[in-house]
C-alpha positions in Angstrom: 8.7 0.6 -6.9 6.0 1.0 -4.3 2.4 1.6 -5.1 1.4 5.2 -5.5 -2.1 4.7 -4.2 -2.0 2.9 -0.9 -5.1 1.4 0.7 -5.1 4.3 3.1 -5.1 6.9 0.3 -7.6 4.9 -1.7 -10.0 4.6 1.2 -9.8 8.4 1.7 -10.5 9.0 -2.0 -13.5 6.6 -1.8 -14.8 8.4 1.2 -14.4 11.8 -0.5 -16.2 10.5 -3.6 -19.0 9.0 -1.4 -18.6 5.7 -3.2 -19.9 2.4 -1.9 -17.6 -0.4 -2.9 -17.3 -4.0 -1.7 -13.8 -5.1 -0.6 -13.3 -6.9 -3.8 -14.4 -3.9 -5.9 -12.2 -1.6 -3.9 -9.1 -3.7 -4.2 -9.7 -4.3 -8.0 -10.1 -0.5 -8.6 -7.0 0.3 -6.5 -4.9 -2.2 -8.5 -6.2 -0.7 -11.7 -5.5 2.8 -10.7 -2.0 1.8 -9.6 -1.5 0.2 -13.1 -2.6 3.5 -14.7 -0.1 5.4 -12.5 2.7 2.9 -13.5 1.9 3.5 -17.1 2.1 7.3 -16.6 5.4 7.0 -14.8 6.8 4.9 -17.7 5.7 7.6 -20.2 7.2 10.3 -18.1 10.5 8.5 -18.1 10.8 8.6 -21.9 13.6 11.0 -22.8 12.6 13.6 -25.4 15.0 16.0 -27.0 14.6 19.6 -26.0 14.0 20.7 -29.6 10.8 18.6 -29.9 7.8 20.9 -29.5 5.1 20.1 -26.9 2.0 18.8 -28.6 -1.5 17.9 -27.3 -2.4 16.0 -30.5 -0.4 13.8 -32.9 -1.3 15.9 -35.9 -0.9 19.7 -36.1 -4.1 21.1 -37.6 -3.1 23.9 -39.9 -5.6 26.0 -42.0 -4.3 24.2 -45.1 -5.5 20.7 -43.8 -8.4 21.7 -41.6 -12.0 21.8 -42.8 -13.4 25.3 -43.1 -15.5 26.6 -40.1 -19.2 26.3 -40.5 -21.5 29.2 -40.1 -23.3 29.4 -36.8 -27.0 29.2 -37.2 -29.9 28.3 -35.0 -32.5 25.9 -36.3 -35.4 24.9 -34.0 -35.9 21.1 -33.8 -39.3 20.1 -35.1 -39.8 17.5 -32.3 -39.5 19.8 -29.4 -43.3 19.7 -28.7 -43.2 15.9 -28.5 -40.4 16.1 -25.8 -42.3 18.8 -23.9 -45.5 16.7 -24.1 -43.7 13.8 -22.4 -42.3 15.9 -19.5 -44.0 15.5 -16.1 -44.2 19.3 -15.6 -43.7 22.2 -18.0 -43.7 25.9 -17.5 -43.9 27.9 -20.7 -41.5 25.9 -23.0 -39.2 24.8 -20.1 -39.2 21.5 -18.4 -39.6 21.9 -14.6 -37.2 19.7 -12.6 -37.2 19.2 -8.8 -34.7 21.1 -6.7 -31.6 19.1 -5.9 -30.9 19.0 -2.2 -27.3 19.6 -1.2 -25.2 19.9 1.9 -23.0 22.9 2.8 -19.5 21.4 2.6 -17.8 24.3 4.5 
């Protein structure tokens, strides 16, 4: 079976993700991704009877076996002032962070 992620496709993905990889790193990662794709194809090939329900988890969590839900409550953390004291810039009780420059991708 041919590789699902060719060098051409991989290089395009690397460019889209703005990654900087050496040739060795790129080839290693491409091989690893193809290994993951192969494992997924093998799992997809397993025949499962139509009467088996679809699951997202191995154990169905019913109310009988699940822990009861906790009450939602807000409790201020006593160390917040220590965190704010260590911030380079604070406005009120908020940490001020620099604006993140971005490019218009349209």
